[in-house]
Every structure is written in structure tokens, then in C-alpha cells.
C-alpha positions, 0 to 999 in steps of 0.5 A: 485393452488396458491402454488409453485411446489416442485423443481426438476431436470427439474425445479430447485428452483430459487426463490432467483436467482434475489437476487444472480444475483443483482450486489453488489455495489462496493466502490469507486476505490481509484481514488486519487491514480491513479498517482501512478499506474504503473511500477517504477524503484527506486534508493536510498542510505542507509547511512551506512559505506560504503553507500549501494546503493539500486535499486528497481523494483516496481509495483503499480496496482489495484486488484479490489477495492484494490491497490497492491504495490510490490517491488523487491530490490537489494542488497539482504540485502534490503527485497522484499515486498508486500503491500495491500492498501485500505478498508477505505472510499474514500478520507480518508487515506487508511490502507496499510498492509506491508509484506516483505521477512524477515517475517516483517509485519507492518500496515501503513496508506497511502494518496495522497494529491495533488502531495505529497505521504505520508505513515506513521505508523498506530496509535496504531502500536507498533513501539517501542515494541518487534516486532517493529523496535525501531523507528517510520517511515514515507515516503514522496514523491513528484510526478513531474508535468509530473507524471514521477518521485517521489522524496522521502525519508523514515524518522525515528522518534526517542525520546520517542514519535517517533516525532523527525524526521530525514532522514533514506534514500532518494529514487527516483522513475522513471516511466518505 
């Protein structure tokens, strides 16, 4: 009498059901990035001859424990992109996996320190190798006190170490 009966269609074996039904512990939801969540319109100018004005419709949203940053840009020479952000412990810089319409994929790190939004090439990322752009990269953006604008700039790092920084192009974002 002490043994469990063999499961049947009328009485399925649910001995492991409590383990399955127990909700998994979720990691912190990257609350430090809350000021970035939303829809944004970006405007900038790439210093070419003649200068190329750019326009971008961007969305930064949560996807479970991750953040998705997607952007559709004009003119057509500027690639559309999507980035998946997250995976590191809360409070640490987060990996940002970038993919664009040219087939480019890059690994960045992202952090929000106070009102300063930073994105930089991940350590070990081969920016100067055969698949890199030939220069190091970083983004620095300042979020306004009311959270409605971000004054930003992409910078390129030149030199052997990629640490001689110059502005690649400025871009400002306006909350929609």
C-alpha cells in the first residue's frame, strides 16, 4: 500500500509538478535604464562633403529581462538597427548586441550613470581587425532634467590603441 500507483490517463504522474509550477526567480529588470524607455525621434548630421542630415525613429522597450533598442533611419545610407541589451548583473554595464541592415554585428557595453548614457565597444572586440570598422567607437549622451531630450554624440577613437577620440557625428533625441 505504500507504493504509488502506476500513472494512467485518468491519473497522470504529477510528482514533479510542484517543481515545474514554481516560478523561476527573475533577475532585476535593469531599472537604471528606465529614463531611456520610450519612443524617440533623433536628428543629427554626419560631417561629409556635403554634410548628410540624418533622421531616426527609435524605440527603447523592455522584453522580459532584456531591453530592445530599435531604430529606423533616413536617408537610406544610414542603416536600420536593432540591439539587445542585458544579461549582466544589475548595476553593472550591460552587454549590447548590435545588428544592422548592412549585416554588421557588434558587441558594445552600455551604462547609464546619473544623466549620462554611455555606449562603448566591448573589451576584446576587434574594432581594428578584418571585420571591424577600423576605429574604436563610443556614444555619450546627456539626458535633460525633464527626461525629454538627449544631447548625444558618437565618437571615433583613432591611433594604435583607439584612444585618440574625436567626434564622429552629433545626434539629439527628442521624446515622442
